[in-house]
N, C-alpha and C positions, 0 to 999 in steps of 0.2 A: 348642293351641286358647288364645285370648284367652278372659278371663273374660266379656266382652261376648258372644262367639262360643257360649260354654259355656251361658249362660244362655237364647240363643235355642236352641240344640239341644234344651235341656230342655223348653222351651215347644213345640217342636215335637213332643219325644217324649210330653208331657203330652196333647196334643190329639189324637195318635195313640191315645192309651189305653195306652201305655207306661209306666204309673208307676212301677214298679220301677225301669226304666233311668232314669227322669229322675233320681228321689229318688237312685239312688248316683252319677249324674254330678254333682249338687247337691254331694253330699257330699265327692265328691274334690276339686271346686273350693275349698270354703270350709275344708276342711282343707289347704289347699295343693299336692294333688296334681296330677298332668295328666290330661287325658282321655281315654278310649281312641280309636283310629282309628273312623271311621264304617265299620259292618259291617250286612250286611242284617237284618231282623227275625225273622228265623226264627235267625240264628245268635246273635244277641242274646240271646233269650229262652231258648236251649239253654246258653248259656254263664252265665247270670246268676244265680248262687245265692239263693236265697231269703234276704232279710234277717230277723233276728229284731228281735222287738219289743224296745223300750225300757224297757227297764224305767226382869184386871190386878193378876196379883197382886204386883205389885212396886212397889218405889220409884221414882219418876224426878224427874231434877231437870231443871228447866228452865237450859240451857247456851246459848241463843242465841235474840235475837229481832232480825228486820230485815225489811226491805222486799224481795219479789220483784221483779226486773225484768219488765216484762210477756213479755218472750220469752225469758225466763232458758235458757240450753243445759244439756242433760241433760247429768248425769255418767256415767260409764262406768267401769268398772274396766278399764284400758286393760291391754295385754301378757298378760292373763289366759286362758289356752288354754281354750278351752270345747268340748266335744265336740257334736256335732249327733246329733238321735235317729235311731235306725236302724230304721228300719220298712220292712218288705216289705209293700205295701197294695196291693189293687185301687183302694179310694177314699183319697187321702189322708188321714192320721188327725191331721194340722193340729198335734197338739202330743203328740207320741209317747210316751206314759207307759209306763213298765216295764211290763214284765207281771206281773199282780199274784201275790205269794206266796201258795201254797196255805194255806188259812186254813179255820177250823171253820165250818160253816154259820152264818148270821146267826139268832138268835133273836130274837122280837118285844121281848125287855126291852133288845136294842143298839137298835132304832129307834124307839121310842116308850114313853113312859112309861104306867103302870097307868091305866087309867081311860080314855084318850083314844082317840079313832079314829085311821085312816091308811087311806083308800079310793081306789081307782082309778077313774077315769075318761078319757075320751076328748075328743079337740077334732078336728075335719075345718072344710077350707075351703077355697078353689081348690088354695090351696098344696101342700095335701096334709093328711094325718093324724097326729097323736101323742097316746101315751097320756100320764098322769102319775097321781101320786100326791098326795094333798092330806092332810096333817096338820090334824086339828079338835081345839081344846083342850078341855079338860075343864069349863071354865070358859063356855063359848060359850051366853049367855043372850038372843040376841037381839040385843045391842049391837052399835056397827058397831066391829070390831077390826081390828087392823093385815094385811097380807098380805104374805110375802117369798117370793119366786119364786127356787128354786135350783136353777141349771145345773151338774149333774155334768161331770166330767173323760172325758176318752178311756176308754173300757172299762169307765167307771163304771156303775150303776144305780143309779135313784133310792133301793133300801132300803141300797147300799152306801153313797151318798153321805151319807144322812140318819145311818146307824151311825159313819159316820166323822167328820161336823162336829158330830152330837149338837145339830142347829140344833132338833128336833123338843122336846128336853129344856130348853134355853133358851126357845123360844118357848112353854110350857107355863108354866115361871114368868111371862113378860110377856104371858100370853095374846093369843097371834098364831096366826094361820094360816099356813101353809107350804106350798108347793105346789112340787111336783119334775117340771118334764116331762122326757120320756125319748127320747132320741135313739135312735132302731132301728139294726141294723147295715145295713138294707137303703139307710138314708140315707148312711151311712158305714162302711165294712167297720168300722172301729174303735169305732164309735160315738161320735164324736166330732162337735160344732157345727161346721160348716161356716163357721168365721168367717172365711175366706179368699177367698171366692167373691164377686163383686161382687152378684151376686143374692141372697146371703145378708145384705148389710149396707144393704139400704134397707127404709123403711118402707112397709108394706101388701104387701110381697112376701116371698117365700120362708121360710125359717125365722124370720127377725122378726115377720111377721105371724102364725104358729103360736103362739110365744112370746105375744106380746100377744092374741092370740084366748083362749088358757088363762087368761092373766090377767084379762079381761074376764067370760071366761065362771065364774070362779070369784066374781069380784065381783058378777056377776049373781045366783048360785045362792045364796049366802051373805051373811051382815049383813057387808061389808068397810067400811072408811073409804076412800072415794076419796082423800083425801089423804096416805094413810099406806099406800101400794103400794110395796115396794122388790124389787130383784132381785141378785142374787150368784153368782158363779161360780169354779169354779176350772179353770186353766188353759186348755184351748178352751171349757170353758162361763164363764170369768173372760173370755175375749175376746168371746163370743157376750152378756154380761152388758153389756160397755163398749159394742157395739153398740147394744144395748136404750135403753140410756143417751143414746146420741147419737140416735136415732131415734125415741123414744118419750119426749121429755121432761116431755111433758103426761099422762104415765101415771104414771112411777116419780118418787118424791120423793127418792130416792137410790140409788148403786149400789155395789156391794161386789166387789173384783175379786183374787182370789189366783193369782199365779202366772200372769196372763195379757198380753195386748197391747191397746194403744188400737184404737180403733175406726179404721180406714182405713189401717193399715199395710202391708196386702198384697191384691191383686188377682188372684193366681193363685200357684201352687205355687213358684217360683221366689224370689218377693217374698216369701211365707210364710215359706221357708226362712232368708232374709236378716235379716228382722224378728225371727225367732227367736234367729239367731245372733249378731245385734250390735244390733238395736233396728230401728226402721221408717225413721230417719231424720226430718230435719227436715221432711220435705214431710206425715208423718202430723199433726204438730202443728200445721202450717198450715191443714191443712184439716179440722181438728178442729171437730166443732160441738157438743158438749155441754157444757151449762153444768150438770149435774145434780150436787150434792153426792157426792162419791165418795171411798169410802176403800180404801185399796190394801195388801196383804199382799205381801211378796216375800223370799226368802232369797237372802242375797248369794253364794251357793254353787250357786245354780240352772243347772245345766249344759243343760238343756232349754231353758227360754225366760232370754235373758239379761237381769239385773237391770235395765239400762238402760230396758228395756221399762215398768217400775213408774214410774219416773220421768217417761217421755212420758205416762203417764196422767194423772200429775198436773198436768203443764204443760197438757194438753189442756183439765182441768177448770177451771183459772183462767185461760186465755186471755183473756177477756175481762173480767177485774178486775187489780187492782194490790194484790194481797192483803199483810198481812204474815205473817211465819214464826214459830213459836214450835217450838224442837227441843228433845226431851226424851230422855232415854237411861236407861235400864232394865236389869235384868237378872231373867230370871224364877229364882226358888229350883231350883239344882240345873238350870238349864235354860240357854235360849238369852240372850244379851245382844240389846238392839234398839234403834235409832232410831227414834223417833217424829217425824215432821214434820208440823205441823198448818197448813194455811195459812187466815187470818182476814180475813175481808173489812173495809169501812169501817164497818159495824154493830156487830163484834165478833164475829160469829156463824162457826163454823169449817166452811168450805165444802169442805175435803178434809184427808185425813190418809194421810200414807205410813208406813206399817212397816217399815222396812226390818231384816230377822234376821239376826243376826250367825251364821256357821256352818251356815244351813238349806238345803236344797235343793229340790227339786219338789215339795212337800208341803204338806199343810192345816195349819198352823201350830196347834198345840194340841189339835189333832184326838184321836179313840179308836182304839186300835190295831184295834177290832172291823172299821174300814171300812180301803180300800185308800189307799194315798197320803196319810198323816198323820205329822204330828210331833208325839208326846206331850210335847215338852218346849217347846212353847209360844214367844211367847205366845198367848193364847187367841183366835185370828180370829174365834171364833163369838160368842163374848160382846162383844168389841169391837165387830164389825160391827153386832151388834141394838143396842149403845148408841147407835152413830153414827146408824142408820137411826130409831131413836125420838125423836131430838134435831131430825128433818126432817120435814117435811112441805109438800106443795106448796101453793104459796102463802106457807109462811110464814116 
């Protein structure tokens, strides 16, 4: 069976609700295997085994400055074998993070600094309902403060994501609100944001409308500076953050994407797997709409989402400009080396940053081991994202 025939068959299986079978078929295709002969649905279900879930404190030197062509090709790691996530799911997990290791229950001191509040809330609209957790800093005295929207990855929760990123601790230092919308298992079996569905890639519909609705609800109920509202995420949450930047550029002043994908790289299960395996291709870049300042973190040994996706996010964010680049390289003491590429517009403002982390996999860089999917060897993605955010404001 040719690859295009396999993709058509996978699409048919997906529409028929046979997602486990479609996933296995695509995995065999992308890993170079052959497709099985067609068989009845009952036989397929009986023989298909259940698939296990997948599991700046450094000196930097300027090494290069140059002008970026308006349609620069994305760099990719050629010849490097990367495995697909294996995830037996009733609802496509999107970005199949490995199953979390067994860890001690989180304590409040893992999640929030003493003297602050972390409260629960709910938002509902025509698209559905989502709960969220809101961090309120101790020095909130009625003045308008920044707001960061944090979108967790697959299998995570607001508490887990807050503990792993330690965003609440940095937000307390900088006097910011932080809200963590929660994706329930009823919306996606692995609690992933459904970044790959066209209905969840549009303004005023699906999951983007609920994330934007939560954002606006917090802005209405608390003293938030409307020019300093930001969105960030990890993995499936990073892909969702890219969608929010592309569809609500009037709401968010900057976007942070860790180990995610660009807006529009997928429209269904087969194209999502292809994008995760090898990037979304030129179409994702050509169709990109976002001009929101964007900071990207991606490990160069990420075997869940190919690092090429990080390049494509940056190319989308700079598509309407002809920026200059500044390339810096550094190393975290006793941790990862990294390459930081900063794109600068004609007015001298940094419009995007790309942190490519040597030897890092699919995990939040510089995060705390109290949370899942973190890499404590840095660099500190949370601190650098917040620094980048506070350098930008709507209309600024």
